[in-house]
C-alpha positions in Angstrom: -50.9 -0.8 40.5 -47.2 0.1 40.3 -45.6 2.7 38.7 -44.1 2.1 35.6 -40.2 3.2 35.2 -39.5 5.5 33.0 -36.5 4.2 30.2 -36.2 7.5 28.4 -33.8 10.0 29.5 -34.8 13.2 31.3 -35.0 16.1 28.8 -32.4 18.4 29.3 -33.6 21.6 31.3 -31.2 24.8 31.4 -30.8 26.4 34.3 -32.7 29.8 34.7 -29.6 32.4 35.0 -27.9 30.7 32.2 -27.7 31.9 28.5 -26.4 30.2 25.4 -23.0 31.2 24.0 -24.3 31.5 20.6 -26.8 34.0 21.5 -24.2 36.5 23.3 -22.6 37.9 20.3 -23.8 39.1 16.5 -23.8 35.8 15.3 -27.0 33.9 14.9 -26.5 30.6 14.1 -23.8 27.9 15.1 -22.3 28.0 11.7 -21.5 31.6 11.9 -20.1 31.4 15.3 -17.6 28.7 14.6 -16.4 30.4 11.1 -15.4 33.3 13.4 -13.6 31.0 16.0 -11.9 29.6 13.4 -10.7 32.7 11.4 -9.4 34.2 14.8 -7.4 31.1 15.8 -5.7 30.9 12.0 -5.2 34.9 12.0 -3.5 34.4 15.9 -1.3 31.2 14.6 -0.1 33.6 11.2 0.8 36.6 12.8 4.1 35.5 14.1 5.1 33.4 10.9 4.1 37.4 9.2 6.1 39.4 11.3 8.9 37.4 10.8 9.7 36.4 7.1 13.1 35.3 7.1 12.5 32.5 9.8 9.9 31.3 7.7 9.9 27.3 7.1 10.0 25.7 3.4 6.8 25.1 2.3 5.3 21.6 2.8 5.9 20.2 -0.5 9.7 21.0 -0.2 9.8 19.3 2.8 8.5 16.2 1.7 10.7 16.4 -1.5 13.8 16.5 0.7 12.6 13.9 2.8 11.7 11.2 0.1 14.9 12.1 -1.9 17.1 11.7 1.3 15.1 8.2 2.1 15.4 6.9 -1.4 19.0 8.5 -2.4 20.8 4.7 -1.9 18.4 3.1 -4.2 18.0 5.9 -7.2 20.8 8.4 -6.6 22.7 8.9 -9.7 25.6 10.6 -8.0 27.4 9.6 -5.4 27.1 10.8 -2.1 30.6 11.8 -0.8 30.1 11.4 3.1 33.8 11.1 4.3 34.0 9.8 7.8 37.4 10.5 9.6 39.4 10.8 6.7 38.5 7.5 5.4 39.2 6.8 1.3 36.0 6.4 -0.2 34.9 2.7 -0.9 35.2 1.3 -3.8 32.5 -1.4 -5.0 33.7 -4.8 -3.8 34.1 -7.7 -6.9 33.7 -10.9 -7.0 37.2 -11.8 -6.3 37.6 -9.6 -3.2 34.8 -11.1 -1.8 36.4 -14.7 -2.4 39.7 -13.8 -0.5 37.9 -12.9 2.4 37.3 -16.0 4.7 34.2 -17.1 5.2 32.2 -16.2 8.4 31.2 -19.4 10.5 27.4 -19.9 10.1 25.7 -20.9 13.5 23.5 -23.6 12.8 19.8 -22.7 13.6 18.1 -24.7 16.6 15.6 -27.4 15.7 12.4 -26.6 16.5 10.8 -28.5 19.2 8.4 -31.1 18.1 5.1 -30.7 19.7 2.7 -32.7 18.2 4.7 -35.8 18.4 1.7 -37.3 20.9 -0.8 -36.1 18.5 -2.1 -37.9 15.2 -2.3 -36.4 12.0 -6.6 -35.8 12.8 -5.1 -34.4 16.3 -6.1 -37.1 18.5 -3.7 -37.8 21.7 -1.9 -40.3 22.0 -1.0 -42.5 25.3 2.4 -42.0 27.1 2.0 -45.7 28.4 0.5 -47.7 25.7 1.5 -45.4 22.8 -2.2 -45.8 21.5 -4.2 -43.1 19.8 -7.4 -42.4 21.1 -6.7 -41.9 24.9 -4.4 -40.4 27.7 -2.5 -42.2 30.1 -5.2 -41.6 32.6 -7.5 -43.5 30.9 -5.4 -46.2 29.6 -7.2 -49.3 30.1 -3.8 -51.5 29.8 -2.2 -49.5 32.5 -5.4 -49.6 34.8 -5.2 -53.3 34.5 -1.7 -53.4 35.4 -2.5 -51.7 38.5 -5.5 -53.3 39.2 -3.2 -56.8 39.0 -0.6 -55.0 41.4 -3.1 -53.7 44.1 -5.2 -56.9 43.9 -1.5 -58.8 44.5 -0.9 -56.5 47.5 -4.7 -56.7 49.4 -3.5 -60.8 49.0 -0.2 -60.6 50.5 -1.8 -58.5 53.2 -4.4 -61.0 53.9 -2.1 -64.0 54.2 0.6 -63.9 57.1 
């Protein structure tokens, strides 16, 4: 009889000289070990911020509020933003009369889209390039084939009669 191959994976066997990390410290289970490691990491990250309180960045809420105000300012700003670039006078809102006085920009015509469905019918059947009837293509056109067969037969007749 043949030996059947084992489909299931082999069980994990720990090497004899390896001890699980969780059993080394005072932590009995994995949850307390993870908690302890996370607490150490958080304290390590907070230590530099506590040493330099004047370098502390604004809270997340303040940062979000400022960013949202800057992004939405043109839409909802009640007071105009004074930005003077290169000592230019502040721009006044444009009126209809000012806009009409300006010359029109030439409008470039849009390119005509290619007609890719010229040789297809409404129900997506091909149209023959030779006879322009729907349902087949040039390669299988009966009319074209009849013309070519007549041409070939004339060629063979003229080759036979010297």
